[in-house]
C-alpha positions as CSV (number, residue, x, y, z in Angstrom):
1,M,0.0,0.0,0.1
2,Y,1.4,3.4,-0.9
3,A,1.7,6.3,1.5
4,S,-0.9,8.2,-0.3
5,E,-3.3,5.4,0.1
6,R,-3.0,5.0,3.7
7,V,-6.1,5.5,5.9
8,F,-5.6,7.5,8.9
9,R,-7.9,6.7,11.8
10,P,-8.0,8.9,15.0
11,R,-6.4,7.2,17.8
12,K,-8.5,6.7,21.0
13,P,-7.6,9.0,23.9
14,P,-5.9,7.6,27.0
15,A,-8.1,6.3,29.8
16,F,-7.0,9.1,32.1
17,L,-8.1,11.7,29.6
18,K,-11.5,10.1,29.2
19,S,-12.1,10.0,32.8
20,S,-11.1,13.6,33.3
21,A,-13.4,14.7,30.4
22,V,-16.2,13.0,32.0
23,E,-15.6,14.5,35.3
24,H,-15.2,17.9,33.7
25,Q,-18.5,17.5,31.8
26,S,-20.4,16.5,35.0
27,D,-18.9,19.3,36.9
28,T,-19.9,21.9,34.4
29,A,-23.2,20.6,33.7
30,P,-25.8,23.4,33.7
31,T,-28.5,23.4,36.1
32,A,-31.0,24.2,33.3
33,A,-31.5,20.5,32.5
34,V,-32.5,20.0,36.2
35,E,-35.0,22.9,36.0
36,E,-36.5,21.6,32.8
37,V,-37.1,18.2,34.5
38,E,-38.7,19.9,37.5
39,L,-40.9,21.9,35.2
40,E,-42.0,18.8,33.4
41,Q,-43.0,17.1,36.7
42,I,-44.5,20.0,38.6
43,G,-45.4,22.6,35.9
44,E,-44.7,26.3,35.2
45,P,-44.0,28.3,38.2
46,D,-46.7,30.8,39.3
47,D,-46.7,34.5,38.8
48,P,-45.4,36.3,42.1
49,R,-47.9,39.1,41.5
50,D,-50.8,36.9,41.8
51,F,-50.0,36.3,45.7
52,S,-51.2,38.3,48.6
53,A,-49.8,38.3,52.1
54,L,-52.4,35.7,53.3
55,A,-51.7,33.5,50.2
56,I,-48.0,33.5,51.0
57,A,-48.9,32.8,54.6
58,E,-51.0,29.7,53.4
59,L,-48.0,28.6,51.3
60,L,-45.7,28.7,54.2
61,L,-48.2,26.5,56.3
62,K,-49.1,23.9,53.5
63,D,-46.8,24.0,50.5
64,R,-43.3,25.5,51.1
65,W,-41.8,23.9,47.9
66,R,-44.3,25.8,45.9
67,L,-43.1,28.8,47.7
68,Y,-39.4,27.8,47.1
69,R,-40.1,27.4,43.3
70,L,-42.0,30.7,43.3
71,L,-38.9,32.4,44.7
72,R,-36.8,31.0,41.9
73,V,-38.8,33.3,39.4
74,P,-36.4,36.3,38.5
75,T,-39.0,39.0,39.4
76,A,-40.0,37.3,42.7
77,P,-37.6,38.8,45.1
78,A,-38.9,42.4,44.5
79,V,-42.5,41.2,44.8
80,L,-42.4,38.6,47.6
81,L,-39.7,40.4,49.8
82,P,-42.2,43.0,51.3
83,W,-44.8,40.4,51.9
84,L,-42.5,37.9,53.8
85,L,-41.1,40.8,55.9
86,A,-44.8,42.0,56.7
87,I,-45.6,38.5,57.8
88,A,-42.5,38.3,59.9
89,L,-43.2,41.7,61.6
90,A,-46.8,40.9,62.1
91,G,-46.1,37.5,64.0
92,F,-43.5,39.3,66.2
93,V,-45.7,42.3,66.9
94,L,-48.6,40.0,67.9
95,F,-46.2,37.9,70.2
96,G,-45.2,41.2,71.8
97,V,-48.7,42.5,72.3
98,T,-49.7,39.0,73.8
99,M,-46.9,38.8,76.2
100,A,-47.5,42.3,77.4
101,L,-51.1,41.3,78.1
102,V,-50.2,38.2,79.8
103,M,-47.6,39.8,82.1
104,S,-50.0,42.7,82.8
105,A,-52.6,40.2,83.7
106,A,-50.2,38.2,86.0
107,G,-49.2,41.6,87.7
108,K,-45.4,40.9,86.9
109,W,-43.2,43.0,84.8
110,P,-39.4,42.5,84.1
111,E,-36.9,44.6,85.2
112,L,-33.7,44.7,83.2
113,T,-30.1,45.4,84.1
114,S,-27.9,46.9,81.4
115,I,-25.4,44.6,79.9
116,A,-22.4,46.9,81.2
117,A,-23.6,46.7,84.7
118,W,-24.4,43.0,84.6
119,I,-20.7,42.5,83.3
120,D,-19.4,44.3,86.1
121,S,-21.4,42.4,88.5
122,P,-22.0,38.8,87.1
123,S,-23.6,37.6,90.3
124,S,-26.7,39.8,89.8
125,A,-29.4,38.5,87.6
126,P,-29.8,40.4,84.1
127,L,-33.6,40.1,84.4
128,S,-36.0,40.0,87.4
129,F,-39.8,40.0,87.6
130,E,-41.2,42.7,89.9
131,A,-44.9,43.3,90.8
132,I,-46.7,46.1,89.1
133,E,-47.2,48.7,91.9
134,A,-48.4,52.0,90.4
135,P,-51.7,53.9,90.7
136,L,-53.0,52.6,87.4
137,G,-52.4,49.0,88.3
138,E,-52.4,46.4,85.5
139,L,-52.6,49.4,82.9
140,A,-49.4,50.9,84.0
141,P,-47.1,49.2,81.5
142,W,-49.4,50.5,78.7
143,V,-49.5,53.9,79.9
144,N,-45.8,54.5,80.7
145,G,-44.7,52.9,77.4
146,K,-43.0,49.8,78.8
147,A,-45.4,47.5,76.8
148,A,-44.6,49.5,73.6
149,A,-40.9,49.1,74.3
150,L,-41.2,45.3,74.7
151,V,-43.3,45.1,71.4
152,F,-40.8,47.1,69.6
153,A,-37.7,45.4,70.9
154,Y,-38.8,41.9,69.7
155,A,-39.9,43.2,66.3
156,F,-36.8,45.2,65.9
157,G,-34.4,42.9,67.5
158,L,-35.4,39.7,65.5
159,V,-35.2,41.5,62.0
160,A,-31.9,43.5,62.9
161,A,-30.2,40.4,64.2
162,S,-30.9,38.8,60.6
163,C,-29.4,42.0,58.9
164,V,-26.2,41.7,61.0
165,C,-25.8,38.0,60.3
166,L,-26.6,38.1,56.5
167,P,-23.2,38.8,55.3
168,S,-21.8,35.7,57.0
169,L,-24.7,33.7,55.6
170,Y,-23.9,34.9,52.2
171,F,-20.1,33.9,52.6
172,Y,-21.2,30.5,53.9
173,C,-23.2,30.0,50.7
174,L,-20.1,30.6,48.6
175,L,-17.9,28.4,50.6
176,A,-20.6,25.7,50.1
177,G,-20.5,26.3,46.3
178,V,-24.2,27.3,46.3
179,R,-25.0,29.6,43.6
180,M,-27.1,32.4,45.1
181,T,-26.9,36.2,44.8
182,M,-27.1,38.4,47.8
183,V,-30.6,39.3,47.1
184,E,-31.6,35.7,47.0
185,V,-29.9,35.1,50.3
186,V,-31.9,38.0,51.8
187,V,-35.2,36.7,50.5
188,H,-34.6,33.1,51.9
189,A,-33.4,34.6,55.2
190,V,-36.5,36.7,55.4
191,K,-38.6,33.8,54.5
192,S,-37.1,31.7,57.3
193,K,-38.1,34.6,59.8
194,A,-41.7,34.5,58.2
195,V,-41.7,30.7,58.9
196,A,-40.5,31.2,62.5
197,A,-43.2,34.0,62.9
198,V,-45.9,31.6,61.7
199,A,-44.7,28.9,64.1
200,L,-44.6,31.5,66.9
201,V,-48.4,32.5,66.4
202,G,-49.2,28.7,66.3
203,I,-47.6,28.3,69.7
204,L,-48.9,31.3,71.3
205,P,-52.6,30.0,72.2
206,I,-51.2,27.1,74.0
207,Y,-48.8,29.4,76.0
208,V,-51.6,31.7,76.7
209,A,-53.7,28.9,78.0
210,I,-50.9,27.8,80.3
211,A,-50.1,31.3,81.7
212,M,-53.7,32.0,82.2
213,G,-54.2,28.9,84.2
214,V,-51.1,29.6,86.3
215,T,-52.6,33.2,87.1
216,I,-56.2,32.1,87.7
217,F,-55.1,29.2,90.0
218,D,-52.6,31.4,92.0
219,A,-49.7,29.3,91.3
220,S,-46.4,29.9,93.5
221,E,-44.0,32.7,92.7
222,P,-41.2,30.6,91.1
223,V,-44.0,28.9,88.9
224,V,-45.1,32.2,87.6
225,Q,-41.8,33.5,87.0
226,A,-40.9,30.5,85.1
227,T,-43.8,30.8,83.1
228,M,-43.1,34.4,82.3
229,L,-39.5,33.6,81.3
230,L,-40.9,30.7,79.2
231,G,-42.9,33.2,77.1
232,L,-40.0,35.5,76.6
233,V,-37.9,32.6,75.0
234,L,-40.9,31.4,72.7
235,P,-39.3,33.2,69.5
236,F,-36.1,31.2,70.1
237,I,-38.0,28.1,70.2
238,A,-39.9,29.0,67.1
239,G,-36.7,29.8,65.5
240,F,-35.9,26.1,65.1
241,W,-38.7,26.0,62.2
242,G,-37.0,29.0,60.6
243,T,-33.6,27.2,60.7
244,A,-35.1,24.0,59.4
245,A,-36.8,25.9,56.4
246,L,-33.4,27.7,55.4
247,Y,-31.5,24.4,55.4
248,Q,-34.2,22.8,53.4
249,V,-33.8,25.6,50.6
250,F,-30.0,25.2,50.6
251,S,-30.2,21.4,50.5
252,R,-32.5,21.7,47.5
253,L,-30.1,23.9,45.9
254,C,-27.4,21.4,46.3
255,E,-29.6,18.9,44.3
256,T,-29.1,21.3,41.2
257,M,-25.2,20.5,41.4
258,P,-23.6,17.6,39.7
259,P,-24.1,14.4,41.7
260,N,-20.5,13.9,42.5
261,R,-20.2,17.4,43.8
262,A,-23.6,17.5,45.6
263,K,-22.8,14.5,47.7
264,R,-19.5,16.2,49.1
265,R,-21.3,19.6,49.6
266,K,-24.4,18.6,51.4
267,C,-22.8,17.6,54.8
268,F,-20.6,20.7,54.5
269,L,-23.6,22.9,53.9
270,R,-25.4,21.3,56.8
271,R,-22.5,22.4,59.1
272,L,-22.4,25.8,57.6
273,V,-26.1,26.4,58.4
274,L,-25.7,25.2,61.6
275,S,-22.8,27.4,62.3
276,W,-24.8,30.5,61.1
277,S,-27.7,29.5,63.2
278,G,-25.4,29.6,66.2
279,I,-24.2,32.9,65.4
280,Y,-27.7,34.2,64.9
281,S,-28.6,32.6,68.3
282,V,-26.0,34.7,70.0
283,V,-26.6,38.0,68.2
284,M,-30.5,37.9,68.5
285,P,-30.9,37.9,72.3
286,V,-28.2,40.5,72.7
287,M,-30.0,42.6,70.1
288,I,-33.4,42.2,71.6
289,Y,-32.1,42.8,75.2
290,S,-30.2,45.9,74.3
291,A,-33.0,47.4,72.5
292,W,-35.5,46.6,75.3
293,E,-33.4,47.8,78.1
294,V,-32.6,51.0,76.3
295,L,-36.3,51.6,75.4
296,S,-37.3,50.8,79.0
297,R,-34.9,53.3,80.6
298,V,-36.3,55.8,78.3
299,A,-40.0,55.0,79.0
């Protein structure tokens, strides 16, 4: 056979090049394919403009995955963020008003010590319940502004603590490899606060029944103070639902990654979300306590 008649066939690439090419293809696979599968299974996402605050609250209670898909619409953050923030604030304000009513009915009101004074004297209690002794009686906290200070401190402190911790949450998302913008992080953080607020409103009737029983049957002083203290920490208990909702969203985003990367990132992301929850759990009570102490002093 002459040289001009030779047939040149492409040589097969080595095995290590084939494996690296497969890994590169799986690592760089776009998430559009995953989204197309979701659309085929669930249908097109809804229009965010068709939802009111009550409809969003219903989704928080019944169908959070539908709300999650709704938040992935490009125009959703601008439309849904005010509603989610309104739901969170409404729940926290309702909690503050309820706690003020319960403590007024029990004739007890907390007296706060400044953080600086408590650090100088750690043996003293930062919070103590004192009997309401004023000419107006049970109406005194509502007249002198202490009830308003309680309501504002919880509503402001819970939201302000989220704002302080948001940069760290965005940084944790980048470490975990989750593709989220800062706006998306803000929306999902506010959504977790809305979930916590809805859970808090669900817990409140049970707590009010217990507190009224303690007051009506004239329980001992330690039991009354323990009941009042339990009420003040209810937002922290309801916060576990918000943390769970935040992790569910991030774990769902991990599923849009290539399988070999998602398997490694999911455990790492779980630890990051728990770390952020720990940071938030430290910042939130300090923020609430500081705002409440300052406003009570002014009132």
